[in-house]
N, C-alpha and C positions, 0 to 999 in steps of 0.2 A: 735388209732391203725390202721395200714394198713392191707391189706389182704395178704394171702400167695400166691396170684396169680402173684406177682412180679416175673419177669423172673429169678432174682438172687436167689429166694428161692429154686430152684432146685439144685443150687450149694450148698447152705447151707444144704439141706436135704442129699445130697450125702456125703458131708464131715462129717456130724454128724453121718450118718449111718456107714461109714468106721471107724470113731473114736470109736463108740460104740462097734463094732465088735472086734476091736483090743484091746481096753482097758479092755473089759470084760474078756479077757484071763488072765489079771494080777490083777483083782479086789480083789482076795482073798489072795494076798501076799503083804508083805512089809508094812512099817509104813505109816501112813497118812501124808506124807510130800512130798515136791518137790524132784525131782531127782537131785542130784549133779552130773552134767556132768564132772566138774572139781572142784578144790577147790575154783574157782572164779565164775563159771558159773553154774546156776541151771535152771531147767525147771519144771513147775507144772501147775496146773489149776483144773478145775471142769467140769464134764460132767453130765448132769441131764436129766431125762425124767419125765414129769408130765402129767398124764391123768386125766382130770376133767369132771364131768357131772353136769349139772345144772337142777334144778327143781324149776321154778319161777312162780310167779303169778303177776297179774296186770302189765304185761309187753307186751302189744300188739305187735305182729310181732316178738317176741323173742321165738325161739324154745327151748323146753326141749331136749337137745342133749348133746353129749360128744365130746370132742376134746382133742388132745394131742399136746405137744410141747417138743422139745429137744434142749436146749441151750448147747453150748460148748464154754468154755472160757480158752484157753491155755495162759500161761504167761511165760516169760523168764526174768531172772535177771542176771546181770553181776556186780560183786563186785570186782573191782581191789584191794581194800583194805577195811578195816572195816569202813572207813568214807565216802566212795563214792559208789554210786549204779546207774546203768543204768537199766531201767525196761521198758518192753512192755507187753501189754495184748491185745489179740484179741478176738473178739466175733463172733460166728456163731450160727445160730439157724434154726432148721427145724420147720416151721409153727409158728403160733401165739396162738395156744391153744384156750381155752375157752374165753380168754381175748377179742378177736375180736367179740364175740357174746354176751358177758355179758351185761345186761342192767344197771349195777350198776356203780356208779361214781368211786368206788375203784377197782383196778385191783385184781382179785382173785389170780394171780400168778405174783409176783413182779419182776421176772427175765427179763433180756434183751432178747426179742424174735425176730423173723424174722424182723418185721417192725422197731424194735428199733436199729438194727445194720446196717441199710442201710441209706445213706444220713443223717448221724448223725448230729443233730442240724442244718440241712440245709447247711452243709459244703460241700456236695458232696463226703464225705469220707465214705467208707464202711469198716466194720469189724475191723478196728484199733480203739480200745477203749481207750487205754492209752499208752503214751510213754513219760517218764520223766527221769530227772537226779536229784539225791539228794546228798547233801553234809551235813555231820554232824559235827558241831563244838563242841568240848568237852571243856566246860567252867570249869567244875570241875567234880569230880568223879560221883556225882549224879545230875549234872547240864549240860544238853546238849541242843543244838539248831540245828534243822534240817531245811534245806532250799531246797525246791523242785520246779523245773520249767519244763514246758512242757505241754503235754496233760494230764489233771488230772481229778479226780472224787471227787467232794466236799464231797460225802458220805464216802470217805476214811478217812476224817479228822473230820467231824462234825456229831453229833447225833448217835455215836456208842452206843451199849448197849450189855451187856454180854448175855442176854437171848432173845432179840428181835431185831435182826439186820442182819439175814442171811436167805435169801429166799431159800437157798439150804439145810440148816440143821436145821432150826427152823420153824417159821411160814411162810406161803406162801403169805398171803394177805399183800398188800403194807402198810396198816395201822400199822402193827406190824414189819415192816422192817425199815422204816423211816417215820417220821411224814409228811404226805402230805402237811400240812400247812407250812412246812419249805422250800418248793420249792427249794430243793437242786439240782443243775444241775450236769450232769455227762458228761465226755468225751469231754472236750474242753480246749482251751488254758488258761493257768493261772499259778499261783504260790501259794505255801503254806509254812507256817512256823510251826514248832512243837517245842515248848519249854517244856522241862520236868525237874522238879526240885523236887525230893523227891515225896511227895504225891500230888503235884500240877502239872497240865499241862495246856498249852494254845495252841490252834490251830487257825491259821488265814488263810483264803483262799480268793483269788481274782481271778475271771475268766471273760474272754471275750467270751460270748456265741453267737453262730452264728445266732440262730433263736428261737423265742418263738412261742406260738400258734397264735399270731397275725402277724407273719412273720417279726418281728423286731429283730435286734440284740440288745444285752443288756449286761450290766456289773453286775456281782454278787459279793457280798462281805459277808463274814461270819466270826464269831468269836465264839470259844467255850472255856470256862474256866471250868476245872474239878478238883475235889478233890477225891482222892481214899484213903480209910482208912479201916484197918482191925480191927474190934471190936470183942466182944465175940460171935457174931452171925456168923461172917465171913467177907469176903471182900465186900465192897460196894463202889459205885462211884456215885457222884452227879455232874451233868453237867448243865451249863447254856449256851444256844446257842442263839446268836443274828445274824440276817442276813437281807440283804436288796438288792435292785437292783436299777439300774438307771431308769429314768422315760420313760419306753418304753413299758408299758402294757396298753392296752385300758381300759377305764373306762366302767361301765355297759351300758352306752348309746352309746359307740363306737365313742365318740366325741373327748375326750382328751386322752392323755397318762399320766399314773401315775406310780409311783414306788411301789414295794412290800416291806413290812417290817414285821418282826415277832420276837417273843421271845418264847423260848422253854425251859422247865425244863425236864430233863431226868435223871432217877434214876434207878439203879439196886443194889440188895443186896442178897448175899448168906445167907441162914439160915442153918448153919451147912454145911455138904458136900452132902446133899441130896435134898435141896430145893433152888430155886431161885425165886425172885420176881422182877417185873419191873413196872415202871410208866412213862408215858409221858403226859405232860400237856403243851399246847402251844396256842398262840393267834397270829392271823395275821390281819393286817389292811385291810380294804376293799374299799380303794379309787379306786383301779383297780378292774376289774371283777375277782372274785374269787368264786370257787365252795364251799369251806368251809373256815370259818375264825377262828375256834377253834378246838382243839382236846383234848379229855380226855380219856386216855387209860391206861390199866394195865393188869397184868396177873401173872401167876405162872407157873413155870416149875419144875416138879418132876423128879429127876434123878433115873435111874433104880436100883441103888444099894439099894434103899429103899425096893424093893421087890426081890432082889437077881439077877438082870440082869444088869451088869455093863454098857453095851453098849446101853441100852434102855432109853427112856425119854418120858415124857408126858408134853404137854404144853396146857394151857388154857388162852385165852386172850379175853378181851372185850374192845370195843372202841365206843365212841360217838363223832361224828364230827358235830359241829354246822354249819348250813347252812350259806353261804355267801350271795352275792347279786344276785344270779342267781335263778333257779327254785327250787333247793333243799333247804328245811328248816332244814333238819337234816338227818344224816346217822348213823345207828346202825350196828356194825359188831361184830360177835362172832366167834372165831375159836378154834377148838380142834384138836390136832394132837397126834399121837402115833408113835414114831420113833424107829425102830429096827436097831441097828448096827450089820450088818452081819460080818464085819471085820473092821480093822482100816481105811480102805479106802471106803468101800461100806456100804450104809445104804438105808433102805426102810421106807417110811413114809405114814401112812394112815391119811387122813385129812378131816375134815368137817367144812364148814363155813355157817353161817347164816347172810344174809345181808338184810337191808331194807333202801331204800331211801325215806324219806318223802318229797313229792312234794307239793309245795304250791297250794292253791285252784285252782281247775279246771284241775288238771293233775292226771295221774295214779301214784301210789306209788309202784314201783316194790319191791317185797320181795321174799325170797326163799332161798333154800339151794344149796350149791356147794360141791359135794363130790369128793375127789381126792386121787390119789396115786402118790407118788413121789419116784423115785430111784435116788440116787446121788453117783457118784464116784469121789473122790478127788485124784488127781495124782500129 
């Protein structure tokens, strides 16, 4: 993470402040959907503010402090007809929140913050997150093929989950948004295919990414096969995700370059209309330098209708990430949130996380709590 001292962060802060003031005037009205400017043109997005405080131990030089961050992501869609769509999404953010001070390997807030929306993937591009064109071929009534090209986000197609995939409305920690071991890139040039036939779906992604942590450009490719079925408990989906990269990542010794490869199993299941459960299990090879090479996570979400509040929900998740070939031997993360839906557009969430990074012999193993409050406005 970069710091919020970047000159452009003042622009982000000003824009987010103006947007927050304007959008708060309409937060209690209207449905939680994008605005239809015409029958073909629509505008929407999300504005969120999260304030988090950390209380950590065994982390020399890390202060127990509080920080806030405010990401804003407006998007616009033009559909000349039902088979074609042009789409663009922009990202602005005021500050980097507690992420820039956290001693943990996992980001406590998985949103795109100030450092993430500037010089995206080393391309020199700021604020434009996605810009793509999609065409849908209708093979049969329940058999369609969508093709997308442009600046895309791999997480829009791979590793989705009904109960653990949204940092603005569900869990905040990155471990419960997407599997860190899946190394899914965002906001770069590529293409995607989406084939849907009844209960089955296939997603394929290929991207040319401008820069990794080693300063190398690389190619990413991913595939997801999913099956959705409604049984006596409710709707459930099982996904298998396979992904890999070109040989452009340094090995642990910094001598050779290697590729990344992983397999991920992702499952969600409704239990009636009041409970949802999720599980992610995945493994990554460690020829290249990797922080974690396996993830085992899961959790439960209780819907507010269980206690008479339709717009409320409670989520509890736990994850263990096995250490890769760097200094961390393993990471534990637990998160509990309570979300209050104030209206169809506006929600407030109280959140607490416990994290522990076990460091190999000779190092400190930071552990502690991160307490947070998140407000989210979808427009």
